[in-house]
A tleap script that builds the chain and sets N, CA, C and O, in Angstrom:
source leaprc.protein.ff14SB
mol = sequence {
  NMET SER ILE PRO TYR ASP ASP VAL ARG GLU
  LEU ASP VAL PHE MET VAL GLU LEU ASP SER
  GLY VAL CYS LEU MET GLN PHE TYR HIE GLN
  ARG TRP ARG ARG ALA ASN ASP VAL ARG ARG
  TRP SER PRO GLU PHE ASN SER LEU ALA GLY
  CYS PRO ASP VAL PHE CLYS
}
set mol.1.N position { 0.763 -1.229 0.037 }
set mol.1.CA position { -0.035 -0.058 -0.045 }
set mol.1.C position { 0.920 1.083 0.139 }
set mol.1.O position { 1.906 1.138 0.874 }
set mol.2.N position { 0.349 2.129 -0.808 }
set mol.2.CA position { 1.235 3.510 -0.740 }
set mol.2.C position { 0.212 4.639 -0.535 }
set mol.2.O position { -1.010 4.572 -0.668 }
set mol.3.N position { 0.926 5.628 -0.203 }
set mol.3.CA position { -0.177 6.906 0.101 }
set mol.3.C position { 0.412 7.990 -0.735 }
set mol.3.O position { 1.585 8.319 -0.554 }
set mol.4.N position { -0.404 8.624 -1.730 }
set mol.4.CA position { 0.370 9.604 -2.281 }
set mol.4.C position { 0.961 10.823 -1.328 }
set mol.4.O position { 0.381 11.060 -0.269 }
set mol.5.N position { 2.058 11.550 -1.697 }
set mol.5.CA position { 2.898 12.405 -0.767 }
set mol.5.C position { 1.838 13.470 -0.584 }
set mol.5.O position { 1.795 13.901 0.568 }
set mol.6.N position { 0.988 13.993 -1.415 }
set mol.6.CA position { -0.105 15.112 -1.039 }
set mol.6.C position { -0.851 14.728 -0.088 }
set mol.6.O position { -1.204 15.594 0.713 }
set mol.7.N position { -1.224 13.594 0.073 }
set mol.7.CA position { -2.053 12.968 1.076 }
set mol.7.C position { -1.783 12.761 2.607 }
set mol.7.O position { -2.549 12.416 3.507 }
set mol.8.N position { -0.290 13.119 2.619 }
set mol.8.CA position { 0.483 12.660 3.986 }
set mol.8.C position { 0.266 13.994 4.631 }
set mol.8.O position { 0.113 15.024 3.974 }
set mol.9.N position { 0.259 13.944 5.954 }
set mol.9.CA position { -0.155 15.292 7.033 }
set mol.9.C position { 0.988 15.138 7.966 }
set mol.9.O position { 1.519 14.043 8.154 }
set mol.10.N position { 1.335 16.134 8.499 }
set mol.10.CA position { 2.144 16.243 9.627 }
set mol.10.C position { 1.748 15.353 10.801 }
set mol.10.O position { 0.613 15.272 11.270 }
set mol.11.N position { 2.741 14.751 11.179 }
set mol.11.CA position { 2.693 13.641 12.563 }
set mol.11.C position { 2.085 12.432 12.102 }
set mol.11.O position { 1.990 11.502 12.903 }
set mol.12.N position { 1.626 12.289 10.846 }
set mol.12.CA position { 1.273 10.842 10.284 }
set mol.12.C position { 2.172 9.768 10.632 }
set mol.12.O position { 3.365 10.061 10.541 }
set mol.13.N position { 1.903 8.634 10.997 }
set mol.13.CA position { 2.831 7.570 11.375 }
set mol.13.C position { 2.636 6.297 10.665 }
set mol.13.O position { 1.541 5.968 10.210 }
set mol.14.N position { 3.649 5.616 10.576 }
set mol.14.CA position { 3.529 4.206 10.031 }
set mol.14.C position { 4.645 3.301 10.525 }
set mol.14.O position { 5.735 3.833 10.736 }
set mol.15.N position { 4.502 1.965 10.739 }
set mol.15.CA position { 5.616 1.059 11.213 }
set mol.15.C position { 6.423 0.592 9.968 }
set mol.15.O position { 5.765 0.300 8.969 }
set mol.16.N position { 7.777 0.489 9.920 }
set mol.16.CA position { 8.481 -0.065 8.894 }
set mol.16.C position { 8.913 -1.391 9.583 }
set mol.16.O position { 9.336 -1.454 10.737 }
set mol.17.N position { 8.737 -2.554 8.644 }
set mol.17.CA position { 9.021 -4.012 8.982 }
set mol.17.C position { 10.448 -4.178 8.393 }
set mol.17.O position { 10.571 -3.955 7.188 }
set mol.18.N position { 11.419 -4.505 9.031 }
set mol.18.CA position { 12.812 -5.049 8.612 }
set mol.18.C position { 13.230 -6.350 9.006 }
set mol.18.O position { 12.737 -6.782 10.048 }
set mol.19.N position { 14.001 -7.029 8.415 }
set mol.19.CA position { 14.569 -8.148 8.835 }
set mol.19.C position { 15.183 -7.924 10.547 }
set mol.19.O position { 15.118 -8.873 11.328 }
set mol.20.N position { 15.615 -6.922 10.873 }
set mol.20.CA position { 16.184 -6.634 12.097 }
set mol.20.C position { 15.295 -6.024 13.238 }
set mol.20.O position { 15.705 -5.638 14.333 }
set mol.21.N position { 13.797 -6.006 12.708 }
set mol.21.CA position { 12.726 -5.501 13.603 }
set mol.21.C position { 12.100 -4.539 12.922 }
set mol.21.O position { 12.271 -4.248 11.738 }
set mol.22.N position { 11.196 -3.932 13.877 }
set mol.22.CA position { 10.251 -2.744 13.369 }
set mol.22.C position { 10.687 -1.585 13.838 }
set mol.22.O position { 11.441 -1.555 14.810 }
set mol.23.N position { 10.232 -0.369 13.153 }
set mol.23.CA position { 10.539 1.005 13.512 }
set mol.23.C position { 9.392 1.866 12.978 }
set mol.23.O position { 9.019 1.861 11.805 }
set mol.24.N position { 8.822 2.682 14.065 }
set mol.24.CA position { 7.907 3.384 13.906 }
set mol.24.C position { 8.512 4.888 13.286 }
set mol.24.O position { 9.439 5.513 13.803 }
set mol.25.N position { 7.781 5.290 12.097 }
set mol.25.CA position { 8.250 6.518 11.459 }
set mol.25.C position { 7.219 7.399 11.713 }
set mol.25.O position { 6.089 6.968 11.943 }
set mol.26.N position { 7.478 8.631 11.698 }
set mol.26.CA position { 6.549 9.818 11.738 }
set mol.26.C position { 6.840 10.900 10.649 }
set mol.26.O position { 8.008 11.229 10.442 }
set mol.27.N position { 5.909 11.411 10.012 }
set mol.27.CA position { 6.011 12.608 9.215 }
set mol.27.C position { 6.121 13.809 9.841 }
set mol.27.O position { 5.267 14.285 10.588 }
set mol.28.N position { 7.406 14.426 9.478 }
set mol.28.CA position { 7.695 15.774 10.394 }
set mol.28.C position { 8.578 16.628 9.703 }
set mol.28.O position { 9.722 16.319 9.370 }
set mol.29.N position { 7.925 17.901 9.458 }
set mol.29.CA position { 8.644 19.006 8.682 }
set mol.29.C position { 8.954 18.425 7.324 }
set mol.29.O position { 10.131 18.306 6.983 }
set mol.30.N position { 7.818 17.999 6.407 }
set mol.30.CA position { 7.856 17.668 5.157 }
set mol.30.C position { 8.621 16.370 4.782 }
set mol.30.O position { 8.807 16.103 3.595 }
set mol.31.N position { 9.067 15.562 5.771 }
set mol.31.CA position { 9.689 14.343 5.384 }
set mol.31.C position { 9.589 13.214 6.577 }
set mol.31.O position { 9.475 13.432 7.784 }
set mol.32.N position { 9.666 11.920 5.886 }
set mol.32.CA position { 9.506 10.836 6.842 }
set mol.32.C position { 10.791 10.740 7.733 }
set mol.32.O position { 11.882 10.750 7.163 }
set mol.33.N position { 10.729 10.649 9.077 }
set mol.33.CA position { 11.741 10.533 10.094 }
set mol.33.C position { 11.447 9.203 11.028 }
set mol.33.O position { 10.365 8.615 11.006 }
set mol.34.N position { 12.438 8.858 11.755 }
set mol.34.CA position { 12.123 7.734 12.733 }
set mol.34.C position { 11.591 8.493 13.825 }
set mol.34.O position { 12.139 9.478 14.320 }
set mol.35.N position { 10.253 7.883 14.258 }
set mol.35.CA position { 9.705 8.521 15.535 }
set mol.35.C position { 10.606 8.970 16.741 }
set mol.35.O position { 10.554 10.040 17.348 }
set mol.36.N position { 11.503 7.827 16.960 }
set mol.36.CA position { 12.157 8.400 17.982 }
set mol.36.C position { 13.123 9.294 17.864 }
set mol.36.O position { 13.720 9.600 18.896 }
set mol.37.N position { 13.448 9.826 16.793 }
set mol.37.CA position { 14.193 10.964 16.492 }
set mol.37.C position { 13.383 12.414 16.518 }
set mol.37.O position { 13.946 13.506 16.585 }
set mol.38.N position { 11.955 12.206 16.453 }
set mol.38.CA position { 11.114 13.327 16.353 }
set mol.38.C position { 10.704 13.745 17.914 }
set mol.38.O position { 10.679 14.888 18.370 }
set mol.39.N position { 10.398 12.533 18.589 }
set mol.39.CA position { 9.858 12.730 19.829 }
set mol.39.C position { 10.796 12.041 21.044 }
set mol.39.O position { 11.521 11.104 20.709 }
set mol.40.N position { 10.800 12.419 22.257 }
set mol.40.CA position { 11.311 11.722 23.461 }
set mol.40.C position { 10.539 10.828 23.836 }
set mol.40.O position { 9.621 11.233 24.549 }
set mol.41.N position { 10.568 9.492 23.572 }
set mol.41.CA position { 9.800 8.185 23.683 }
set mol.41.C position { 10.536 7.578 24.976 }
set mol.41.O position { 11.550 8.062 25.478 }
set mol.42.N position { 9.840 6.411 25.440 }
set mol.42.CA position { 10.282 6.002 26.628 }
set mol.42.C position { 11.800 5.069 26.073 }
set mol.42.O position { 11.909 4.852 24.866 }
set mol.43.N position { 12.723 4.648 26.886 }
set mol.43.CA position { 14.000 4.046 26.383 }
set mol.43.C position { 13.423 2.639 25.618 }
set mol.43.O position { 14.010 2.144 24.655 }
set mol.44.N position { 12.207 2.092 26.190 }
set mol.44.CA position { 11.939 0.665 25.527 }
set mol.44.C position { 11.584 0.975 24.096 }
set mol.44.O position { 11.897 0.198 23.194 }
set mol.45.N position { 10.864 2.219 23.851 }
set mol.45.CA position { 10.428 2.391 22.534 }
set mol.45.C position { 11.456 2.878 21.500 }
set mol.45.O position { 11.454 2.622 20.296 }
set mol.46.N position { 12.375 3.663 22.220 }
set mol.46.CA position { 13.537 3.998 21.472 }
set mol.46.C position { 14.543 2.785 20.987 }
set mol.46.O position { 15.356 2.872 20.067 }
set mol.47.N position { 14.323 1.739 21.742 }
set mol.47.CA position { 15.433 0.674 21.249 }
set mol.47.C position { 14.675 -0.423 20.316 }
set mol.47.O position { 15.050 -1.595 20.305 }
set mol.48.N position { 13.596 0.035 19.545 }
set mol.48.CA position { 13.022 -0.954 18.589 }
set mol.48.C position { 14.163 -1.205 17.630 }
set mol.48.O position { 14.882 -0.391 17.050 }
set mol.49.N position { 14.157 -2.519 17.600 }
set mol.49.CA position { 15.392 -3.165 16.945 }
set mol.49.C position { 15.620 -2.650 15.345 }
set mol.49.O position { 16.745 -2.567 14.853 }
set mol.50.N position { 14.534 -2.360 14.705 }
set mol.50.CA position { 15.087 -1.664 13.259 }
set mol.50.C position { 15.231 -0.564 13.084 }
set mol.50.O position { 15.487 -0.228 11.928 }
set mol.51.N position { 15.154 0.272 13.919 }
set mol.51.CA position { 15.181 1.770 13.891 }
set mol.51.C position { 16.697 2.121 13.389 }
set mol.51.O position { 16.729 2.978 12.506 }
set mol.52.N position { 17.927 1.610 13.799 }
set mol.52.CA position { 19.065 1.831 13.500 }
set mol.52.C position { 19.286 1.358 12.123 }
set mol.52.O position { 20.333 1.779 11.630 }
set mol.53.N position { 18.548 0.566 11.349 }
set mol.53.CA position { 18.680 0.117 10.037 }
set mol.53.C position { 17.854 1.005 9.002 }
set mol.53.O position { 18.107 0.846 7.808 }
set mol.54.N position { 17.106 1.717 9.295 }
set mol.54.CA position { 16.206 2.319 8.361 }
set mol.54.C position { 16.929 3.076 7.277 }
set mol.54.O position { 16.539 3.001 6.112 }
set mol.55.N position { 17.950 3.790 7.618 }
set mol.55.CA position { 18.684 4.830 6.683 }
set mol.55.C position { 19.895 4.233 6.092 }
set mol.55.O position { 20.531 4.796 5.202 }
set mol.56.N position { 20.282 2.824 6.711 }
set mol.56.CA position { 21.363 2.411 6.137 }
set mol.56.C position { 21.508 2.473 4.541 }
set mol.56.O position { 22.541 2.078 3.999 }
savepdb mol mol.pdb
quit
């Protein structure tokens, strides 16, 4: 499933599924970012396994 860029709104979220785990993404200031880079979440949330691999 894909969403046209023009339909994405500030703070929309989606989960990326990678071989290394999952990572929550959040649309922030006109681009997708790892949600844990946008907000200060709990340490458990920030350690989601896939997040370090999203932008490799």
